[in-house]
mmCIF file of the N, C-alpha and C atoms, coordinates in Angstrom:
data_MODEL
# 
_entry.id   MODEL 
# 
loop_
_atom_site.group_PDB 
_atom_site.id 
_atom_site.type_symbol 
_atom_site.label_atom_id 
_atom_site.label_alt_id 
_atom_site.label_comp_id 
_atom_site.label_asym_id 
_atom_site.label_entity_id 
_atom_site.label_seq_id 
_atom_site.pdbx_PDB_ins_code 
_atom_site.Cartn_x 
_atom_site.Cartn_y 
_atom_site.Cartn_z 
_atom_site.occupancy 
_atom_site.B_iso_or_equiv 
_atom_site.pdbx_formal_charge 
_atom_site.auth_seq_id 
_atom_site.auth_comp_id 
_atom_site.auth_asym_id 
_atom_site.auth_atom_id 
_atom_site.pdbx_PDB_model_num 
ATOM 1   N N  . MET A 1 1  ? 74.820  120.558 201.313 1.00 0.00 ? 1  MET A N  1 
ATOM 2   C CA . MET A 1 1  ? 75.197  120.059 202.575 1.00 0.00 ? 1  MET A CA 1 
ATOM 3   C C  . MET A 1 1  ? 76.594  119.369 202.523 1.00 0.00 ? 1  MET A C  1 
ATOM 4   N N  . ASN A 1 2  ? 77.353  119.418 203.507 1.00 0.00 ? 2  ASN A N  1 
ATOM 5   C CA . ASN A 1 2  ? 78.731  118.800 203.621 1.00 0.00 ? 2  ASN A CA 1 
ATOM 6   C C  . ASN A 1 2  ? 78.783  117.520 203.985 1.00 0.00 ? 2  ASN A C  1 
ATOM 7   N N  . TYR A 1 3  ? 79.692  116.891 203.636 1.00 0.00 ? 3  TYR A N  1 
ATOM 8   C CA . TYR A 1 3  ? 79.900  115.475 203.944 1.00 0.00 ? 3  TYR A CA 1 
ATOM 9   C C  . TYR A 1 3  ? 81.444  115.562 204.631 1.00 0.00 ? 3  TYR A C  1 
ATOM 10  N N  . TYR A 1 4  ? 81.736  114.525 205.487 1.00 0.00 ? 4  TYR A N  1 
ATOM 11  C CA . TYR A 1 4  ? 83.061  114.535 206.262 1.00 0.00 ? 4  TYR A CA 1 
ATOM 12  C C  . TYR A 1 4  ? 83.526  113.116 206.070 1.00 0.00 ? 4  TYR A C  1 
ATOM 13  N N  . VAL A 1 5  ? 84.730  113.148 205.716 1.00 0.00 ? 5  VAL A N  1 
ATOM 14  C CA . VAL A 1 5  ? 85.548  111.928 205.906 1.00 0.00 ? 5  VAL A CA 1 
ATOM 15  C C  . VAL A 1 5  ? 86.385  112.118 207.117 1.00 0.00 ? 5  VAL A C  1 
ATOM 16  N N  . TYR A 1 6  ? 86.508  111.153 207.883 1.00 0.00 ? 6  TYR A N  1 
ATOM 17  C CA . TYR A 1 6  ? 87.203  111.314 209.300 1.00 0.00 ? 6  TYR A CA 1 
ATOM 18  C C  . TYR A 1 6  ? 88.073  110.079 209.719 1.00 0.00 ? 6  TYR A C  1 
ATOM 19  N N  . ILE A 1 7  ? 89.108  110.308 210.435 1.00 0.00 ? 7  ILE A N  1 
ATOM 20  C CA . ILE A 1 7  ? 90.010  109.228 211.098 1.00 0.00 ? 7  ILE A CA 1 
ATOM 21  C C  . ILE A 1 7  ? 89.862  109.383 212.543 1.00 0.00 ? 7  ILE A C  1 
ATOM 22  N N  . LEU A 1 8  ? 89.356  108.372 213.232 1.00 0.00 ? 8  LEU A N  1 
ATOM 23  C CA . LEU A 1 8  ? 89.504  108.307 214.832 1.00 0.00 ? 8  LEU A CA 1 
ATOM 24  C C  . LEU A 1 8  ? 90.647  107.236 215.085 1.00 0.00 ? 8  LEU A C  1 
ATOM 25  N N  . LYS A 1 9  ? 91.095  107.677 216.008 1.00 0.00 ? 9  LYS A N  1 
ATOM 26  C CA . LYS A 1 9  ? 92.150  106.634 216.990 1.00 0.00 ? 9  LYS A CA 1 
ATOM 27  C C  . LYS A 1 9  ? 91.614  106.195 218.079 1.00 0.00 ? 9  LYS A C  1 
ATOM 28  N N  . SER A 1 10 ? 91.596  104.838 218.330 1.00 0.00 ? 10 SER A N  1 
ATOM 29  C CA . SER A 1 10 ? 91.332  104.339 219.719 1.00 0.00 ? 10 SER A CA 1 
ATOM 30  C C  . SER A 1 10 ? 92.322  104.641 220.581 1.00 0.00 ? 10 SER A C  1 
ATOM 31  N N  . LEU A 1 11 ? 91.753  105.073 221.750 1.00 0.00 ? 11 LEU A N  1 
ATOM 32  C CA . LEU A 1 11 ? 92.739  105.530 222.798 1.00 0.00 ? 11 LEU A CA 1 
ATOM 33  C C  . LEU A 1 11 ? 93.265  104.386 223.792 1.00 0.00 ? 11 LEU A C  1 
ATOM 34  N N  . ASN A 1 12 ? 92.579  103.170 223.433 1.00 0.00 ? 12 ASN A N  1 
ATOM 35  C CA . ASN A 1 12 ? 93.014  101.950 224.144 1.00 0.00 ? 12 ASN A CA 1 
ATOM 36  C C  . ASN A 1 12 ? 94.065  101.106 223.686 1.00 0.00 ? 12 ASN A C  1 
ATOM 37  N N  . ASN A 1 13 ? 94.090  101.195 222.320 1.00 0.00 ? 13 ASN A N  1 
ATOM 38  C CA . ASN A 1 13 ? 94.910  100.038 221.640 1.00 0.00 ? 13 ASN A CA 1 
ATOM 39  C C  . ASN A 1 13 ? 95.584  100.636 220.273 1.00 0.00 ? 13 ASN A C  1 
ATOM 40  N N  . ASN A 1 14 ? 95.422  101.920 220.137 1.00 0.00 ? 14 ASN A N  1 
ATOM 41  C CA . ASN A 1 14 ? 96.246  102.559 218.995 1.00 0.00 ? 14 ASN A CA 1 
ATOM 42  C C  . ASN A 1 14 ? 95.666  101.898 217.548 1.00 0.00 ? 14 ASN A C  1 
ATOM 43  N N  . ARG A 1 15 ? 94.506  101.729 217.304 1.00 0.00 ? 15 ARG A N  1 
ATOM 44  C CA . ARG A 1 15 ? 93.796  101.392 216.152 1.00 0.00 ? 15 ARG A CA 1 
ATOM 45  C C  . ARG A 1 15 ? 93.147  102.516 215.556 1.00 0.00 ? 15 ARG A C  1 
ATOM 46  N N  . TYR A 1 16 ? 93.020  102.599 214.385 1.00 0.00 ? 16 TYR A N  1 
ATOM 47  C CA . TYR A 1 16 ? 92.479  103.813 213.465 1.00 0.00 ? 16 TYR A CA 1 
ATOM 48  C C  . TYR A 1 16 ? 91.188  103.261 212.735 1.00 0.00 ? 16 TYR A C  1 
ATOM 49  N N  . TYR A 1 17 ? 90.164  104.089 212.478 1.00 0.00 ? 17 TYR A N  1 
ATOM 50  C CA . TYR A 1 17 ? 89.026  103.836 212.025 1.00 0.00 ? 17 TYR A CA 1 
ATOM 51  C C  . TYR A 1 17 ? 88.698  105.158 210.991 1.00 0.00 ? 17 TYR A C  1 
ATOM 52  N N  . ILE A 1 18 ? 88.537  104.766 209.740 1.00 0.00 ? 18 ILE A N  1 
ATOM 53  C CA . ILE A 1 18 ? 88.287  105.586 208.692 1.00 0.00 ? 18 ILE A CA 1 
ATOM 54  C C  . ILE A 1 18 ? 86.698  105.509 208.431 1.00 0.00 ? 18 ILE A C  1 
ATOM 55  N N  . GLY A 1 19 ? 86.087  106.657 208.289 1.00 0.00 ? 19 GLY A N  1 
ATOM 56  C CA . GLY A 1 19 ? 84.588  106.692 207.794 1.00 0.00 ? 19 GLY A CA 1 
ATOM 57  C C  . GLY A 1 19 ? 84.282  108.077 207.122 1.00 0.00 ? 19 GLY A C  1 
ATOM 58  N N  . GLN A 1 20 ? 83.104  107.977 206.567 1.00 0.00 ? 20 GLN A N  1 
ATOM 59  C CA . GLN A 1 20 ? 82.436  109.239 206.083 1.00 0.00 ? 20 GLN A CA 1 
ATOM 60  C C  . GLN A 1 20 ? 80.935  109.380 206.699 1.00 0.00 ? 20 GLN A C  1 
ATOM 61  N N  . THR A 1 21 ? 80.562  110.704 206.689 1.00 0.00 ? 21 THR A N  1 
ATOM 62  C CA . THR A 1 21 ? 79.161  111.041 207.270 1.00 0.00 ? 21 THR A CA 1 
ATOM 63  C C  . THR A 1 21 ? 78.974  112.559 207.011 1.00 0.00 ? 21 THR A C  1 
ATOM 64  N N  . LYS A 1 22 ? 77.472  112.646 207.176 1.00 0.00 ? 22 LYS A N  1 
ATOM 65  C CA . LYS A 1 22 ? 76.990  113.908 206.919 1.00 0.00 ? 22 LYS A CA 1 
ATOM 66  C C  . LYS A 1 22 ? 76.907  114.727 208.286 1.00 0.00 ? 22 LYS A C  1 
ATOM 67  N N  . ASP A 1 23 ? 76.957  114.114 209.306 1.00 0.00 ? 23 ASP A N  1 
ATOM 68  C CA . ASP A 1 23 ? 76.864  114.810 210.788 1.00 0.00 ? 23 ASP A CA 1 
ATOM 69  C C  . ASP A 1 23 ? 78.121  113.989 211.538 1.00 0.00 ? 23 ASP A C  1 
ATOM 70  N N  . LEU A 1 24 ? 79.219  114.819 211.693 1.00 0.00 ? 24 LEU A N  1 
ATOM 71  C CA . LEU A 1 24 ? 80.508  114.242 212.089 1.00 0.00 ? 24 LEU A CA 1 
ATOM 72  C C  . LEU A 1 24 ? 80.230  114.128 213.684 1.00 0.00 ? 24 LEU A C  1 
ATOM 73  N N  . GLU A 1 25 ? 79.721  115.306 214.310 1.00 0.00 ? 25 GLU A N  1 
ATOM 74  C CA . GLU A 1 25 ? 79.628  115.082 215.990 1.00 0.00 ? 25 GLU A CA 1 
ATOM 75  C C  . GLU A 1 25 ? 78.573  113.924 216.257 1.00 0.00 ? 25 GLU A C  1 
ATOM 76  N N  . LYS A 1 26 ? 77.734  113.851 215.509 1.00 0.00 ? 26 LYS A N  1 
ATOM 77  C CA . LYS A 1 26 ? 76.624  112.597 215.930 1.00 0.00 ? 26 LYS A CA 1 
ATOM 78  C C  . LYS A 1 26 ? 77.384  111.225 215.673 1.00 0.00 ? 26 LYS A C  1 
ATOM 79  N N  . ARG A 1 27 ? 78.214  111.220 214.462 1.00 0.00 ? 27 ARG A N  1 
ATOM 80  C CA . ARG A 1 27 ? 78.624  109.862 214.265 1.00 0.00 ? 27 ARG A CA 1 
ATOM 81  C C  . ARG A 1 27 ? 79.739  109.595 215.056 1.00 0.00 ? 27 ARG A C  1 
ATOM 82  N N  . ILE A 1 28 ? 80.612  110.432 215.853 1.00 0.00 ? 28 ILE A N  1 
ATOM 83  C CA . ILE A 1 28 ? 81.623  110.136 216.647 1.00 0.00 ? 28 ILE A CA 1 
ATOM 84  C C  . ILE A 1 28 ? 80.960  109.790 218.051 1.00 0.00 ? 28 ILE A C  1 
ATOM 85  N N  . ARG A 1 29 ? 79.659  110.350 218.281 1.00 0.00 ? 29 ARG A N  1 
ATOM 86  C CA . ARG A 1 29 ? 79.114  110.138 219.553 1.00 0.00 ? 29 ARG A CA 1 
ATOM 87  C C  . ARG A 1 29 ? 78.606  108.466 219.436 1.00 0.00 ? 29 ARG A C  1 
ATOM 88  N N  . ILE A 1 30 ? 78.082  108.169 218.338 1.00 0.00 ? 30 ILE A N  1 
ATOM 89  C CA . ILE A 1 30 ? 77.732  106.812 217.981 1.00 0.00 ? 30 ILE A CA 1 
ATOM 90  C C  . ILE A 1 30 ? 78.872  105.802 218.162 1.00 0.00 ? 30 ILE A C  1 
ATOM 91  N N  . HIS A 1 31 ? 80.089  106.159 217.542 1.00 0.00 ? 31 HIS A N  1 
ATOM 92  C CA . HIS A 1 31 ? 81.157  105.230 217.882 1.00 0.00 ? 31 HIS A CA 1 
ATOM 93  C C  . HIS A 1 31 ? 81.659  105.155 219.242 1.00 0.00 ? 31 HIS A C  1 
ATOM 94  N N  . ASN A 1 32 ? 81.344  105.978 220.070 1.00 0.00 ? 32 ASN A N  1 
ATOM 95  C CA . ASN A 1 32 ? 81.645  105.913 221.515 1.00 0.00 ? 32 ASN A CA 1 
ATOM 96  C C  . ASN A 1 32 ? 80.413  105.455 222.321 1.00 0.00 ? 32 ASN A C  1 
ATOM 97  N N  . SER A 1 33 ? 79.531  105.079 221.704 1.00 0.00 ? 33 SER A N  1 
ATOM 98  C CA . SER A 1 33 ? 78.434  104.598 222.449 1.00 0.00 ? 33 SER A CA 1 
ATOM 99  C C  . SER A 1 33 ? 78.352  103.131 222.002 1.00 0.00 ? 33 SER A C  1 
ATOM 100 N N  . LEU A 1 34 ? 77.313  102.491 222.888 1.00 0.00 ? 34 LEU A N  1 
ATOM 101 C CA . LEU A 1 34 ? 76.817  100.781 222.770 1.00 0.00 ? 34 LEU A CA 1 
ATOM 102 C C  . LEU A 1 34 ? 76.131  100.533 221.544 1.00 0.00 ? 34 LEU A C  1 
ATOM 103 N N  . LYS A 1 35 ? 75.723  101.448 220.844 1.00 0.00 ? 35 LYS A N  1 
ATOM 104 C CA . LYS A 1 35 ? 75.160  101.477 219.494 1.00 0.00 ? 35 LYS A CA 1 
ATOM 105 C C  . LYS A 1 35 ? 76.163  101.148 218.287 1.00 0.00 ? 35 LYS A C  1 
ATOM 106 N N  . ALA A 1 36 ? 77.363  101.236 218.677 1.00 0.00 ? 36 ALA A N  1 
ATOM 107 C CA . ALA A 1 36 ? 78.382  100.950 217.605 1.00 0.00 ? 36 ALA A CA 1 
ATOM 108 C C  . ALA A 1 36 ? 78.683  99.590  217.590 1.00 0.00 ? 36 ALA A C  1 
ATOM 109 N N  . ARG A 1 37 ? 78.814  98.866  216.438 1.00 0.00 ? 37 ARG A N  1 
ATOM 110 C CA . ARG A 1 37 ? 79.010  97.514  216.336 1.00 0.00 ? 37 ARG A CA 1 
ATOM 111 C C  . ARG A 1 37 ? 80.586  97.199  216.383 1.00 0.00 ? 37 ARG A C  1 
ATOM 112 N N  . TRP A 1 38 ? 81.408  97.390  215.402 1.00 0.00 ? 38 TRP A N  1 
ATOM 113 C CA . TRP A 1 38 ? 82.688  97.152  215.225 1.00 0.00 ? 38 TRP A CA 1 
ATOM 114 C C  . TRP A 1 38 ? 83.642  98.081  216.394 1.00 0.00 ? 38 TRP A C  1 
ATOM 115 N N  . THR A 1 39 ? 83.279  99.233  216.318 1.00 0.00 ? 39 THR A N  1 
ATOM 116 C CA . THR A 1 39 ? 84.141  100.117 216.897 1.00 0.00 ? 39 THR A CA 1 
ATOM 117 C C  . THR A 1 39 ? 83.877  100.208 218.721 1.00 0.00 ? 39 THR A C  1 
ATOM 118 N N  . LYS A 1 40 ? 82.766  99.635  218.938 1.00 0.00 ? 40 LYS A N  1 
ATOM 119 C CA . LYS A 1 40 ? 82.589  99.531  220.569 1.00 0.00 ? 40 LYS A CA 1 
ATOM 120 C C  . LYS A 1 40 ? 83.717  98.681  221.270 1.00 0.00 ? 40 LYS A C  1 
ATOM 121 N N  . ARG A 1 41 ? 84.427  98.057  220.486 1.00 0.00 ? 41 ARG A N  1 
ATOM 122 C CA . ARG A 1 41 ? 85.226  96.956  221.178 1.00 0.00 ? 41 ARG A CA 1 
ATOM 123 C C  . ARG A 1 41 ? 86.677  97.760  221.599 1.00 0.00 ? 41 ARG A C  1 
ATOM 124 N N  . TYR A 1 42 ? 86.799  98.713  220.801 1.00 0.00 ? 42 TYR A N  1 
ATOM 125 C CA . TYR A 1 42 ? 88.086  99.710  221.077 1.00 0.00 ? 42 TYR A CA 1 
ATOM 126 C C  . TYR A 1 42 ? 87.642  101.255 221.630 1.00 0.00 ? 42 TYR A C  1 
ATOM 127 N N  . GLN A 1 43 ? 86.740  101.313 222.241 1.00 0.00 ? 43 GLN A N  1 
ATOM 128 C CA . GLN A 1 43 ? 86.363  102.604 222.788 1.00 0.00 ? 43 GLN A CA 1 
ATOM 129 C C  . GLN A 1 43 ? 87.326  103.027 223.753 1.00 0.00 ? 43 GLN A C  1 
ATOM 130 N N  . PRO A 1 44 ? 87.458  104.255 224.228 1.00 0.00 ? 44 PRO A N  1 
ATOM 131 C CA . PRO A 1 44 ? 87.041  105.428 223.354 1.00 0.00 ? 44 PRO A CA 1 
ATOM 132 C C  . PRO A 1 44 ? 87.740  105.881 222.376 1.00 0.00 ? 44 PRO A C  1 
ATOM 133 N N  . TRP A 1 45 ? 87.070  106.613 221.289 1.00 0.00 ? 45 TRP A N  1 
ATOM 134 C CA . TRP A 1 45 ? 87.727  106.974 220.250 1.00 0.00 ? 45 TRP A CA 1 
ATOM 135 C C  . TRP A 1 45 ? 87.970  108.736 220.331 1.00 0.00 ? 45 TRP A C  1 
ATOM 136 N N  . GLU A 1 46 ? 88.984  108.986 219.535 1.00 0.00 ? 46 GLU A N  1 
ATOM 137 C CA . GLU A 1 46 ? 89.166  110.431 219.453 1.00 0.00 ? 46 GLU A CA 1 
ATOM 138 C C  . GLU A 1 46 ? 89.455  110.714 217.972 1.00 0.00 ? 46 GLU A C  1 
ATOM 139 N N  . LEU A 1 47 ? 88.937  111.962 217.605 1.00 0.00 ? 47 LEU A N  1 
ATOM 140 C CA . LEU A 1 47 ? 88.929  112.432 216.187 1.00 0.00 ? 47 LEU A CA 1 
ATOM 141 C C  . LEU A 1 47 ? 90.397  112.944 216.223 1.00 0.00 ? 47 LEU A C  1 
ATOM 142 N N  . VAL A 1 48 ? 91.100  112.392 215.028 1.00 0.00 ? 48 VAL A N  1 
ATOM 143 C CA . VAL A 1 48 ? 92.349  112.803 214.911 1.00 0.00 ? 48 VAL A CA 1 
ATOM 144 C C  . VAL A 1 48 ? 92.481  113.456 213.368 1.00 0.00 ? 48 VAL A C  1 
ATOM 145 N N  . HIS A 1 49 ? 91.594  113.435 212.659 1.00 0.00 ? 49 HIS A N  1 
ATOM 146 C CA . HIS A 1 49 ? 91.735  114.055 211.289 1.00 0.00 ? 49 HIS A CA 1 
ATOM 147 C C  . HIS A 1 49 ? 90.370  114.170 210.661 1.00 0.00 ? 49 HIS A C  1 
ATOM 148 N N  . SER A 1 50 ? 89.818  115.222 209.910 1.00 0.00 ? 50 SER A N  1 
ATOM 149 C CA . SER A 1 50 ? 88.664  115.168 209.133 1.00 0.00 ? 50 SER A CA 1 
ATOM 150 C C  . SER A 1 50 ? 88.780  115.974 208.027 1.00 0.00 ? 50 SER A C  1 
ATOM 151 N N  . GLU A 1 51 ? 88.018  115.867 206.881 1.00 0.00 ? 51 GLU A N  1 
ATOM 152 C CA . GLU A 1 51 ? 87.878  116.430 205.634 1.00 0.00 ? 51 GLU A CA 1 
ATOM 153 C C  . GLU A 1 51 ? 86.704  116.777 205.169 1.00 0.00 ? 51 GLU A C  1 
ATOM 154 N N  . ILE A 1 52 ? 86.305  117.803 204.651 1.00 0.00 ? 52 ILE A N  1 
ATOM 155 C CA . ILE A 1 52 ? 85.102  118.357 204.204 1.00 0.00 ? 52 ILE A CA 1 
ATOM 156 C C  . ILE A 1 52 ? 84.798  118.076 202.639 1.00 0.00 ? 52 ILE A C  1 
ATOM 157 N N  . TYR A 1 53 ? 83.718  117.558 202.230 1.00 0.00 ? 53 TYR A N  1 
ATOM 158 C CA . TYR A 1 53 ? 83.388  117.432 200.828 1.00 0.00 ? 53 TYR A CA 1 
ATOM 159 C C  . TYR A 1 53 ? 81.982  117.975 200.591 1.00 0.00 ? 53 TYR A C  1 
ATOM 160 N N  . LEU A 1 54 ? 81.752  118.562 199.608 1.00 0.00 ? 54 LEU A N  1 
ATOM 161 C CA . LEU A 1 54 ? 80.429  118.930 198.921 1.00 0.00 ? 54 LEU A CA 1 
ATOM 162 C C  . LEU A 1 54 ? 79.661  117.926 198.439 1.00 0.00 ? 54 LEU A C  1 
ATOM 163 N N  . THR A 1 55 ? 79.872  116.788 198.248 1.00 0.00 ? 55 THR A N  1 
ATOM 164 C CA . THR A 1 55 ? 79.295  115.789 197.812 1.00 0.00 ? 55 THR A CA 1 
ATOM 165 C C  . THR A 1 55 ? 79.568  114.374 198.412 1.00 0.00 ? 55 THR A C  1 
ATOM 166 N N  . ARG A 1 56 ? 78.372  113.707 198.680 1.00 0.00 ? 56 ARG A N  1 
ATOM 167 C CA . ARG A 1 56 ? 78.706  112.333 199.405 1.00 0.00 ? 56 ARG A CA 1 
ATOM 168 C C  . ARG A 1 56 ? 79.669  111.448 198.426 1.00 0.00 ? 56 ARG A C  1 
ATOM 169 N N  . SER A 1 57 ? 79.339  111.417 197.120 1.00 0.00 ? 57 SER A N  1 
ATOM 170 C CA . SER A 1 57 ? 80.437  110.708 196.247 1.00 0.00 ? 57 SER A CA 1 
ATOM 171 C C  . SER A 1 57 ? 81.772  111.037 196.343 1.00 0.00 ? 57 SER A C  1 
ATOM 172 N N  . GLU A 1 58 ? 82.073  112.320 196.760 1.00 0.00 ? 58 GLU A N  1 
ATOM 173 C CA . GLU A 1 58 ? 83.529  112.703 196.767 1.00 0.00 ? 58 GLU A CA 1 
ATOM 174 C C  . GLU A 1 58 ? 83.991  112.155 198.014 1.00 0.00 ? 58 GLU A C  1 
ATOM 175 N N  . ALA A 1 59 ? 83.074  112.122 199.177 1.00 0.00 ? 59 ALA A N  1 
ATOM 176 C CA . ALA A 1 59 ? 83.386  111.745 200.563 1.00 0.00 ? 59 ALA A CA 1 
ATOM 177 C C  . ALA A 1 59 ? 83.856  110.150 200.470 1.00 0.00 ? 59 ALA A C  1 
ATOM 178 N N  . ILE A 1 60 ? 82.884  109.583 199.704 1.00 0.00 ? 60 ILE A N  1 
ATOM 179 C CA . ILE A 1 60 ? 83.006  107.971 199.698 1.00 0.00 ? 60 ILE A CA 1 
ATOM 180 C C  . ILE A 1 60 ? 84.275  107.809 198.792 1.00 0.00 ? 60 ILE A C  1 
ATOM 181 N N  . LYS A 1 61 ? 84.622  108.492 197.817 1.00 0.00 ? 61 LYS A N  1 
ATOM 182 C CA . LYS A 1 61 ? 85.638  108.241 197.158 1.00 0.00 ? 61 LYS A CA 1 
ATOM 183 C C  . LYS A 1 61 ? 87.158  108.463 197.858 1.00 0.00 ? 61 LYS A C  1 
ATOM 184 N N  . ARG A 1 62 ? 86.957  109.457 198.656 1.00 0.00 ? 62 ARG A N  1 
ATOM 185 C CA . ARG A 1 62 ? 88.226  109.722 199.473 1.00 0.00 ? 62 ARG A CA 1 
ATOM 186 C C  . ARG A 1 62 ? 88.370  108.716 200.596 1.00 0.00 ? 62 ARG A C  1 
ATOM 187 N N  . GLU A 1 63 ? 87.399  108.088 201.270 1.00 0.00 ? 63 GLU A N  1 
ATOM 188 C CA . GLU A 1 63 ? 87.255  107.221 202.275 1.00 0.00 ? 63 GLU A CA 1 
ATOM 189 C C  . GLU A 1 63 ? 87.846  105.907 201.609 1.00 0.00 ? 63 GLU A C  1 
ATOM 190 N N  . MET A 1 64 ? 87.392  105.575 200.472 1.00 0.00 ? 64 MET A N  1 
ATOM 191 C CA . MET A 1 64 ? 87.843  104.251 199.754 1.00 0.00 ? 64 MET A CA 1 
ATOM 192 C C  . MET A 1 64 ? 89.360  104.471 199.651 1.00 0.00 ? 64 MET A C  1 
ATOM 193 N N  . PHE A 1 65 ? 89.809  105.516 199.193 1.00 0.00 ? 65 PHE A N  1 
ATOM 194 C CA . PHE A 1 65 ? 91.144  105.926 198.861 1.00 0.00 ? 65 PHE A CA 1 
ATOM 195 C C  . PHE A 1 65 ? 92.016  105.550 200.207 1.00 0.00 ? 65 PHE A C  1 
ATOM 196 N N  . LEU A 1 66 ? 91.595  106.212 201.130 1.00 0.00 ? 66 LEU A N  1 
ATOM 197 C CA . LEU A 1 66 ? 92.366  106.218 202.619 1.00 0.00 ? 66 LEU A CA 1 
ATOM 198 C C  . LEU A 1 66 ? 92.348  104.726 203.049 1.00 0.00 ? 66 LEU A C  1 
ATOM 199 N N  . LYS A 1 67 ? 91.300  103.997 202.828 1.00 0.00 ? 67 LYS A N  1 
ATOM 200 C CA . LYS A 1 67 ? 91.133  102.591 203.362 1.00 0.00 ? 67 LYS A CA 1 
ATOM 201 C C  . LYS A 1 67 ? 92.119  101.763 202.539 1.00 0.00 ? 67 LYS A C  1 
ATOM 202 N N  . ASN A 1 68 ? 92.095  102.020 201.418 1.00 0.00 ? 68 ASN A N  1 
ATOM 203 C CA . ASN A 1 68 ? 93.039  101.030 200.537 1.00 0.00 ? 68 ASN A CA 1 
ATOM 204 C C  . ASN A 1 68 ? 94.494  101.400 200.526 1.00 0.00 ? 68 ASN A C  1 
ATOM 205 N N  . ILE A 1 69 ? 94.832  102.499 201.111 1.00 0.00 ? 69 ILE A N  1 
ATOM 206 C CA . ILE A 1 69 ? 96.519  102.755 200.964 1.00 0.00 ? 69 ILE A CA 1 
ATOM 207 C C  . ILE A 1 69 ? 97.093  101.927 202.163 1.00 0.00 ? 69 ILE A C  1 
ATOM 208 N N  . GLY A 1 70 ? 96.294  101.545 203.044 1.00 0.00 ? 70 GLY A N  1 
ATOM 209 C CA . GLY A 1 70 ? 96.793  100.601 204.220 1.00 0.00 ? 70 GLY A CA 1 
ATOM 210 C C  . GLY A 1 70 ? 97.968  101.539 205.212 1.00 0.00 ? 70 GLY A C  1 
ATOM 211 N N  . GLY A 1 71 ? 97.983  100.941 206.505 1.00 0.00 ? 71 GLY A N  1 
ATOM 212 C CA . GLY A 1 71 ? 98.740  101.405 207.420 1.00 0.00 ? 71 GLY A CA 1 
ATOM 213 C C  . GLY A 1 71 ? 98.553  102.971 207.849 1.00 0.00 ? 71 GLY A C  1 
ATOM 214 N N  . VAL A 1 72 ? 97.191  103.362 208.020 1.00 0.00 ? 72 VAL A N  1 
ATOM 215 C CA . VAL A 1 72 ? 96.759  104.715 208.185 1.00 0.00 ? 72 VAL A CA 1 
ATOM 216 C C  . VAL A 1 72 ? 97.598  105.335 209.357 1.00 0.00 ? 72 VAL A C  1 
ATOM 217 N N  . GLY A 1 73 ? 97.856  104.630 210.351 1.00 0.00 ? 73 GLY A N  1 
ATOM 218 C CA . GLY A 1 73 ? 98.633  105.151 211.472 1.00 0.00 ? 73 GLY A CA 1 
ATOM 219 C C  . GLY A 1 73 ? 100.125 105.724 211.005 1.00 0.00 ? 73 GLY A C  1 
ATOM 220 N N  . LYS A 1 74 ? 100.705 105.061 210.010 1.00 0.00 ? 74 LYS A N  1 
ATOM 221 C CA . LYS A 1 74 ? 101.966 105.433 209.574 1.00 0.00 ? 74 LYS A CA 1 
ATOM 222 C C  . LYS A 1 74 ? 101.866 106.601 208.586 1.00 0.00 ? 74 LYS A C  1 
ATOM 223 N N  . LYS A 1 75 ? 100.802 106.629 207.949 1.00 0.00 ? 75 LYS A N  1 
ATOM 224 C CA . LYS A 1 75 ? 100.580 107.573 206.912 1.00 0.00 ? 75 LYS A CA 1 
ATOM 225 C C  . LYS A 1 75 ? 99.865  108.810 207.338 1.00 0.00 ? 75 LYS A C  1 
ATOM 226 N N  . LEU A 1 76 ? 99.347  108.823 208.568 1.00 0.00 ? 76 LEU A N  1 
ATOM 227 C CA . LEU A 1 76 ? 98.452  110.094 209.093 1.00 0.00 ? 76 LEU A CA 1 
ATOM 228 C C  . LEU A 1 76 ? 99.168  111.232 208.906 1.00 0.00 ? 76 LEU A C  1 
ATOM 229 N N  . ILE A 1 77 ? 100.388 111.433 209.315 1.00 0.00 ? 77 ILE A N  1 
ATOM 230 C CA . ILE A 1 77 ? 101.184 112.678 208.958 1.00 0.00 ? 77 ILE A CA 1 
ATOM 231 C C  . ILE A 1 77 ? 101.087 113.122 207.621 1.00 0.00 ? 77 ILE A C  1 
ATOM 232 N N  . LYS A 1 78 ? 101.368 112.397 206.796 1.00 0.00 ? 78 LYS A N  1 
ATOM 233 C CA . LYS A 1 78 ? 101.176 112.690 205.368 1.00 0.00 ? 78 LYS A CA 1 
ATOM 234 C C  . LYS A 1 78 ? 99.618  113.118 204.987 1.00 0.00 ? 78 LYS A C  1 
ATOM 235 N N  . ILE A 1 79 ? 98.725  112.549 205.560 1.00 0.00 ? 79 ILE A N  1 
ATOM 236 C CA . ILE A 1 79 ? 97.346  112.823 205.187 1.00 0.00 ? 79 ILE A CA 1 
ATOM 237 C C  . ILE A 1 79 ? 97.088  114.077 205.724 1.00 0.00 ? 79 ILE A C  1 
ATOM 238 N N  . ILE A 1 80 ? 97.475  114.537 206.929 1.00 0.00 ? 80 ILE A N  1 
ATOM 239 C CA . ILE A 1 80 ? 97.219  115.788 207.476 1.00 0.00 ? 80 ILE A CA 1 
ATOM 240 C C  . ILE A 1 80 ? 97.902  117.017 206.732 1.00 0.00 ? 80 ILE A C  1 
ATOM 241 N N  . ASN A 1 81 ? 99.161  116.541 206.225 1.00 0.00 ? 81 ASN A N  1 
ATOM 242 C CA . ASN A 1 81 ? 100.022 117.500 205.608 1.00 0.00 ? 81 ASN A CA 1 
ATOM 243 C C  . ASN A 1 81 ? 99.444  117.763 203.934 1.00 0.00 ? 81 ASN A C  1 
ATOM 244 N N  . GLY A 1 82 ? 98.673  117.011 203.662 1.00 0.00 ? 82 GLY A N  1 
ATOM 245 C CA . GLY A 1 82 ? 98.058  117.104 202.231 1.00 0.00 ? 82 GLY A CA 1 
ATOM 246 C C  . GLY A 1 82 ? 98.940  116.455 201.277 1.00 0.00 ? 82 GLY A C  1 
ATOM 247 N N  . GLU A 1 83 ? 99.714  115.575 201.744 1.00 0.00 ? 83 GLU A N  1 
ATOM 248 C CA . GLU A 1 83 ? 100.701 114.830 200.839 1.00 0.00 ? 83 GLU A CA 1 
ATOM 249 C C  . GLU A 1 83 ? 100.019 113.552 200.257 1.00 0.00 ? 83 GLU A C  1 
ATOM 250 N N  . ILE A 1 84 ? 99.042  113.155 200.679 1.00 0.00 ? 84 ILE A N  1 
ATOM 251 C CA . ILE A 1 84 ? 98.226  112.131 200.024 1.00 0.00 ? 84 ILE A CA 1 
ATOM 252 C C  . ILE A 1 84 ? 96.635  112.452 200.236 1.00 0.00 ? 84 ILE A C  1 
# 
């Protein structure tokens, strides 16, 4: 089974959200629904980047790395270009 690391961007206030999941489409629907906790305040969300991993542990490591680099908005181009 594949696991995904993803970056969402709020269309309302230019915030970013980084997460990981095994069902990307379902997870994005949840982020844009009333079931979402933190992200419902900044809806709607759009997917701006995703990466595929073979194991959940790989996806979690990448998610933690991306969350710890800070300033995702400024570094998104580098992430997409594979520089980080």
